[in-house]
Backbone atoms as SQL, in Angstrom:
CREATE TABLE atoms (id INTEGER PRIMARY KEY, chain TEXT, resi INTEGER, resn TEXT, atom TEXT, x REAL, y REAL, z REAL);
INSERT INTO atoms VALUES
  (1, 'A', 1, 'MET', 'N', 0.933, -1.246, -0.021),
  (2, 'A', 1, 'MET', 'CA', 0.063, 0.026, -0.019),
  (3, 'A', 1, 'MET', 'C', 0.817, 1.253, 0.037),
  (4, 'A', 2, 'ILE', 'N', 0.543, 2.252, -0.708),
  (5, 'A', 2, 'ILE', 'CA', 1.095, 3.582, -0.763),
  (6, 'A', 2, 'ILE', 'C', 0.124, 4.510, -0.394),
  (7, 'A', 3, 'LEU', 'N', 0.717, 5.617, 0.484),
  (8, 'A', 3, 'LEU', 'CA', -0.064, 6.668, 0.883),
  (9, 'A', 3, 'LEU', 'C', -0.164, 7.748, -0.300),
  (10, 'A', 4, 'LEU', 'N', -1.293, 8.423, -0.601),
  (11, 'A', 4, 'LEU', 'CA', -1.463, 9.244, -1.550),
  (12, 'A', 4, 'LEU', 'C', -2.456, 10.321, -1.155),
  (13, 'A', 5, 'THR', 'N', -2.582, 11.466, -1.749),
  (14, 'A', 5, 'THR', 'CA', -3.618, 12.487, -1.435),
  (15, 'A', 5, 'THR', 'C', -4.488, 12.831, -2.616),
  (16, 'A', 6, 'LYS', 'N', -5.778, 12.653, -2.219),
  (17, 'A', 6, 'LYS', 'CA', -6.799, 12.971, -3.197),
  (18, 'A', 6, 'LYS', 'C', -6.867, 14.499, -3.627),
  (19, 'A', 7, 'ILE', 'N', -7.356, 14.791, -4.798),
  (20, 'A', 7, 'ILE', 'CA', -7.393, 16.273, -4.972),
  (21, 'A', 7, 'ILE', 'C', -8.104, 17.065, -3.859),
  (22, 'A', 8, 'SER', 'N', -9.094, 16.440, -3.108),
  (23, 'A', 8, 'SER', 'CA', -9.758, 17.225, -2.139),
  (24, 'A', 8, 'SER', 'C', -8.910, 17.382, -0.965),
  (25, 'A', 9, 'GLY', 'N', -7.645, 16.653, -0.864),
  (26, 'A', 9, 'GLY', 'CA', -6.826, 16.849, 0.366),
  (27, 'A', 9, 'GLY', 'C', -6.904, 15.457, 1.385),
  (28, 'A', 10, 'GLU', 'N', -7.828, 14.822, 0.938),
  (29, 'A', 10, 'GLU', 'CA', -7.989, 13.483, 1.744),
  (30, 'A', 10, 'GLU', 'C', -6.863, 12.511, 1.544),
  (31, 'A', 11, 'GLU', 'N', -6.098, 12.140, 2.601),
  (32, 'A', 11, 'GLU', 'CA', -4.939, 11.047, 2.489),
  (33, 'A', 11, 'GLU', 'C', -5.717, 9.658, 2.362),
  (34, 'A', 12, 'PHE', 'N', -5.087, 8.800, 1.580),
  (35, 'A', 12, 'PHE', 'CA', -5.581, 7.484, 1.599),
  (36, 'A', 12, 'PHE', 'C', -4.537, 6.609, 1.211),
  (37, 'A', 13, 'ALA', 'N', -4.702, 5.318, 1.472),
  (38, 'A', 13, 'ALA', 'CA', -3.836, 4.217, 1.159),
  (39, 'A', 13, 'ALA', 'C', -4.443, 3.417, -0.075),
  (40, 'A', 14, 'LEU', 'N', -3.514, 3.337, -1.127),
  (41, 'A', 14, 'LEU', 'CA', -3.888, 2.666, -2.518),
  (42, 'A', 14, 'LEU', 'C', -3.074, 1.304, -2.590),
  (43, 'A', 15, 'ASN', 'N', -3.806, 0.350, -2.836),
  (44, 'A', 15, 'ASN', 'CA', -3.114, -0.893, -3.154),
  (45, 'A', 15, 'ASN', 'C', -2.386, -0.733, -4.608),
  (46, 'A', 16, 'CYS', 'N', -1.106, -0.412, -4.593),
  (47, 'A', 16, 'CYS', 'CA', -0.428, -0.271, -5.862),
  (48, 'A', 16, 'CYS', 'C', -0.254, -1.439, -6.702),
  (49, 'A', 17, 'ASP', 'N', -0.678, -2.579, -6.329),
  (50, 'A', 17, 'ASP', 'CA', -0.592, -3.695, -7.153),
  (51, 'A', 17, 'ASP', 'C', -1.765, -3.776, -8.089),
  (52, 'A', 18, 'LEU', 'N', -2.815, -2.866, -7.746),
  (53, 'A', 18, 'LEU', 'CA', -3.952, -2.680, -8.815),
  (54, 'A', 18, 'LEU', 'C', -3.876, -1.559, -9.711),
  (55, 'A', 19, 'ILE', 'N', -2.773, -0.889, -9.819),
  (56, 'A', 19, 'ILE', 'CA', -2.502, 0.136, -10.747),
  (57, 'A', 19, 'ILE', 'C', -2.525, -0.409, -12.347),
  (58, 'A', 20, 'GLU', 'N', -3.293, 0.101, -13.167),
  (59, 'A', 20, 'GLU', 'CA', -3.192, -0.331, -14.448),
  (60, 'A', 20, 'GLU', 'C', -2.503, 0.702, -15.290),
  (61, 'A', 21, 'THR', 'N', -3.025, 2.000, -15.196),
  (62, 'A', 21, 'THR', 'CA', -2.371, 3.095, -15.848),
  (63, 'A', 21, 'THR', 'C', -2.365, 4.460, -15.051),
  (64, 'A', 22, 'ILE', 'N', -1.360, 5.236, -15.410),
  (65, 'A', 22, 'ILE', 'CA', -1.302, 6.692, -14.629),
  (66, 'A', 22, 'ILE', 'C', -1.167, 7.554, -15.802),
  (67, 'A', 23, 'HIS', 'N', -1.777, 8.600, -15.681),
  (68, 'A', 23, 'HIS', 'CA', -1.740, 9.865, -16.542),
  (69, 'A', 23, 'HIS', 'C', -1.637, 11.139, -15.838),
  (70, 'A', 24, 'GLU', 'N', -1.045, 12.059, -16.421),
  (71, 'A', 24, 'GLU', 'CA', -0.978, 13.512, -15.904),
  (72, 'A', 24, 'GLU', 'C', -1.755, 14.326, -17.058),
  (73, 'A', 25, 'ARG', 'N', -2.754, 14.866, -16.761),
  (74, 'A', 25, 'ARG', 'CA', -3.597, 15.866, -17.699),
  (75, 'A', 25, 'ARG', 'C', -4.235, 16.961, -17.063),
  (76, 'A', 26, 'PRO', 'N', -3.914, 17.843, -16.521),
  (77, 'A', 26, 'PRO', 'CA', -2.703, 18.011, -15.673),
  (78, 'A', 26, 'PRO', 'C', -2.729, 17.138, -14.496),
  (79, 'A', 27, 'ASP', 'N', -3.968, 16.993, -13.904),
  (80, 'A', 27, 'ASP', 'CA', -3.922, 16.303, -12.590),
  (81, 'A', 27, 'ASP', 'C', -3.455, 14.797, -12.955),
  (82, 'A', 28, 'THR', 'N', -2.903, 14.273, -11.805),
  (83, 'A', 28, 'THR', 'CA', -2.607, 12.883, -12.002),
  (84, 'A', 28, 'THR', 'C', -3.891, 11.972, -11.680),
  (85, 'A', 29, 'THR', 'N', -4.010, 11.136, -12.828),
  (86, 'A', 29, 'THR', 'CA', -5.200, 10.241, -12.828),
  (87, 'A', 29, 'THR', 'C', -4.637, 8.953, -12.858),
  (88, 'A', 30, 'ILE', 'N', -5.111, 8.047, -11.858),
  (89, 'A', 30, 'ILE', 'CA', -4.702, 6.524, -11.505),
  (90, 'A', 30, 'ILE', 'C', -5.974, 5.687, -11.922),
  (91, 'A', 31, 'HIS', 'N', -5.721, 4.719, -12.860),
  (92, 'A', 31, 'HIS', 'CA', -6.884, 3.792, -13.273),
  (93, 'A', 31, 'HIS', 'C', -6.362, 2.559, -12.742),
  (94, 'A', 32, 'LEU', 'N', -7.305, 1.916, -11.879),
  (95, 'A', 32, 'LEU', 'CA', -7.069, 0.554, -11.458),
  (96, 'A', 32, 'LEU', 'C', -7.685, -0.548, -12.306),
  (97, 'A', 33, 'THR', 'N', -7.256, -1.870, -12.031),
  (98, 'A', 33, 'THR', 'CA', -7.624, -2.812, -12.807),
  (99, 'A', 33, 'THR', 'C', -9.143, -3.200, -12.572),
  (100, 'A', 34, 'ASP', 'N', -9.637, -2.635, -11.445),
  (101, 'A', 34, 'ASP', 'CA', -11.108, -3.022, -11.030),
  (102, 'A', 34, 'ASP', 'C', -11.969, -1.932, -11.579),
  (103, 'A', 35, 'GLY', 'N', -11.400, -0.976, -12.402),
  (104, 'A', 35, 'GLY', 'CA', -12.300, 0.098, -13.150),
  (105, 'A', 35, 'GLY', 'C', -12.346, 1.443, -12.229),
  (106, 'A', 36, 'LYS', 'N', -11.837, 1.408, -11.096),
  (107, 'A', 36, 'LYS', 'CA', -11.912, 2.690, -10.248),
  (108, 'A', 36, 'LYS', 'C', -10.818, 3.624, -10.757),
  (109, 'A', 37, 'ILE', 'N', -11.155, 4.910, -10.537),
  (110, 'A', 37, 'ILE', 'CA', -10.325, 6.072, -10.996),
  (111, 'A', 37, 'ILE', 'C', -10.094, 6.938, -9.785),
  (112, 'A', 38, 'TYR', 'N', -8.832, 7.267, -9.739),
  (113, 'A', 38, 'TYR', 'CA', -8.370, 8.221, -8.585),
  (114, 'A', 38, 'TYR', 'C', -7.788, 9.517, -9.169),
  (115, 'A', 39, 'LEU', 'N', -8.110, 10.640, -8.658),
  (116, 'A', 39, 'LEU', 'CA', -7.271, 11.807, -9.060),
  (117, 'A', 39, 'LEU', 'C', -6.492, 12.128, -7.880),
  (118, 'A', 40, 'VAL', 'N', -5.113, 12.357, -7.949),
  (119, 'A', 40, 'VAL', 'CA', -4.347, 12.538, -6.807),
  (120, 'A', 40, 'VAL', 'C', -3.419, 13.785, -7.105),
  (121, 'A', 41, 'ARG', 'N', -2.928, 14.379, -5.927),
  (122, 'A', 41, 'ARG', 'CA', -2.136, 15.589, -5.881),
  (123, 'A', 41, 'ARG', 'C', -0.702, 15.338, -6.307),
  (124, 'A', 42, 'GLU', 'N', -0.372, 14.171, -6.032),
  (125, 'A', 42, 'GLU', 'CA', 1.125, 13.700, -6.370),
  (126, 'A', 42, 'GLU', 'C', 1.281, 13.482, -7.874),
  (127, 'A', 43, 'SER', 'N', 2.653, 13.780, -8.343),
  (128, 'A', 43, 'SER', 'CA', 2.884, 13.684, -9.689),
  (129, 'A', 43, 'SER', 'C', 2.971, 12.219, -10.110),
  (130, 'A', 44, 'MET', 'N', 2.824, 12.017, -11.310),
  (131, 'A', 44, 'MET', 'CA', 2.868, 10.518, -11.840),
  (132, 'A', 44, 'MET', 'C', 4.286, 10.007, -11.525),
  (133, 'A', 45, 'ASP', 'N', 5.403, 10.794, -11.532),
  (134, 'A', 45, 'ASP', 'CA', 6.700, 10.397, -11.183),
  (135, 'A', 45, 'ASP', 'C', 6.721, 9.989, -9.661),
  (136, 'A', 46, 'GLU', 'N', 6.103, 10.709, -8.944),
  (137, 'A', 46, 'GLU', 'CA', 5.999, 10.464, -7.433),
  (138, 'A', 46, 'GLU', 'C', 5.274, 9.081, -7.042),
  (139, 'A', 47, 'VAL', 'N', 4.080, 9.006, -7.794),
  (140, 'A', 47, 'VAL', 'CA', 3.423, 7.693, -7.593),
  (141, 'A', 47, 'VAL', 'C', 4.230, 6.420, -7.890),
  (142, 'A', 48, 'ILE', 'N', 4.854, 6.572, -9.075),
  (143, 'A', 48, 'ILE', 'CA', 5.755, 5.469, -9.611),
  (144, 'A', 48, 'ILE', 'C', 6.919, 5.277, -8.576),
  (145, 'A', 49, 'LYS', 'N', 7.369, 6.295, -8.146),
  (146, 'A', 49, 'LYS', 'CA', 8.451, 6.248, -7.168),
  (147, 'A', 49, 'LYS', 'C', 8.086, 5.570, -5.881),
  (148, 'A', 50, 'ARG', 'N', 6.908, 5.789, -5.313),
  (149, 'A', 50, 'ARG', 'CA', 6.362, 5.282, -4.083),
  (150, 'A', 50, 'ARG', 'C', 5.973, 3.759, -4.392),
  (151, 'A', 51, 'ALA', 'N', 5.454, 3.499, -5.542),
  (152, 'A', 51, 'ALA', 'CA', 5.023, 2.108, -5.837),
  (153, 'A', 51, 'ALA', 'C', 6.317, 1.104, -6.058),
  (154, 'A', 52, 'THR', 'N', 7.312, 1.670, -6.579),
  (155, 'A', 52, 'THR', 'CA', 8.596, 1.004, -6.793),
  (156, 'A', 52, 'THR', 'C', 9.186, 0.778, -5.358),
  (157, 'A', 53, 'ALA', 'N', 9.298, 1.931, -4.604),
  (158, 'A', 53, 'ALA', 'CA', 10.085, 1.551, -3.287),
  (159, 'A', 53, 'ALA', 'C', 9.128, 0.630, -2.491),
  (160, 'A', 54, 'TYR', 'N', 7.744, 0.571, -2.439),
  (161, 'A', 54, 'TYR', 'CA', 6.949, -0.389, -1.936),
  (162, 'A', 54, 'TYR', 'C', 7.325, -1.828, -2.255),
  (163, 'A', 55, 'HIS', 'N', 7.485, -1.894, -3.574),
  (164, 'A', 55, 'HIS', 'CA', 7.763, -3.284, -4.147),
  (165, 'A', 55, 'HIS', 'C', 9.012, -3.640, -3.689),
  (166, 'A', 56, 'LYS', 'N', 10.094, -2.803, -3.801),
  (167, 'A', 56, 'LYS', 'CA', 11.407, -3.172, -3.212),
  (168, 'A', 56, 'LYS', 'C', 11.428, -3.585, -1.879),
  (169, 'A', 57, 'GLU', 'N', 10.682, -2.818, -1.130),
  (170, 'A', 57, 'GLU', 'CA', 10.670, -3.361, 0.353),
  (171, 'A', 57, 'GLU', 'C', 10.127, -4.766, 0.480),
  (172, 'A', 58, 'VAL', 'N', 8.934, -4.863, -0.272),
  (173, 'A', 58, 'VAL', 'CA', 8.226, -6.210, -0.087),
  (174, 'A', 58, 'VAL', 'C', 9.259, -7.562, -0.670),
  (175, 'A', 59, 'PHE', 'N', 9.823, -7.228, -1.868),
  (176, 'A', 59, 'PHE', 'CA', 10.720, -8.266, -2.320),
  (177, 'A', 59, 'PHE', 'C', 11.951, -8.497, -1.682),
  (178, 'A', 60, 'SER', 'N', 12.472, -7.313, -0.914),
  (179, 'A', 60, 'SER', 'CA', 13.611, -7.395, -0.272),
  (180, 'A', 60, 'SER', 'C', 13.198, -8.238, 0.999),
  (181, 'A', 61, 'GLY', 'N', 12.281, -8.093, 1.679),
  (182, 'A', 61, 'GLY', 'CA', 11.756, -8.880, 2.799),
  (183, 'A', 61, 'GLY', 'C', 11.600, -10.320, 2.555),
  (184, 'A', 62, 'ILE', 'N', 11.128, -10.501, 1.367),
  (185, 'A', 62, 'ILE', 'CA', 10.855, -12.008, 0.845),
  (186, 'A', 62, 'ILE', 'C', 12.191, -12.772, 0.706),
  (187, 'A', 63, 'LEU', 'N', 13.115, -12.046, 0.152),
  (188, 'A', 63, 'LEU', 'CA', 14.330, -12.617, -0.229),
  (189, 'A', 63, 'LEU', 'C', 15.119, -12.810, 0.989),
  (190, 'A', 64, 'ASN', 'N', 15.144, -11.640, 2.029),
  (191, 'A', 64, 'ASN', 'CA', 15.737, -12.030, 3.321),
  (192, 'A', 64, 'ASN', 'C', 15.244, -13.007, 4.330),
  (193, 'A', 65, 'ASN', 'N', 14.061, -13.299, 4.087),
  (194, 'A', 65, 'ASN', 'CA', 13.374, -14.293, 4.854),
  (195, 'A', 65, 'ASN', 'C', 13.741, -15.583, 4.311),
  (196, 'A', 66, 'HIS', 'N', 13.696, -15.648, 2.969),
  (197, 'A', 66, 'HIS', 'CA', 14.023, -16.865, 2.208),
  (198, 'A', 66, 'HIS', 'C', 15.405, -17.495, 2.502),
  (199, 'A', 67, 'TYR', 'N', 16.265, -16.461, 2.380),
  (200, 'A', 67, 'TYR', 'CA', 17.780, -16.789, 2.497),
  (201, 'A', 67, 'TYR', 'C', 18.380, -16.503, 3.942),
  (202, 'A', 68, 'GLY', 'N', 17.432, -16.254, 4.880),
  (203, 'A', 68, 'GLY', 'CA', 17.913, -16.163, 6.199),
  (204, 'A', 68, 'GLY', 'C', 18.861, -14.940, 6.311),
  (205, 'A', 69, 'LEU', 'N', 18.627, -13.852, 5.673),
  (206, 'A', 69, 'LEU', 'CA', 19.573, -12.716, 5.950),
  (207, 'A', 69, 'LEU', 'C', 19.015, -11.757, 6.829);
């Protein structure tokens, strides 16, 4: 899950595994695989950065647990 901010200012957690597409026009629009759409204050680059960091953390934990690191 990544924390984002809706255009209204409300902070929410998004399951970034459900992101299908992200566009900036000029607001950042996130389309999910279940058809939901979110407009957020963060830039497209920031959403990608947060999703990438989240996945690195998850996979790092899996590898560390698997190999006893």
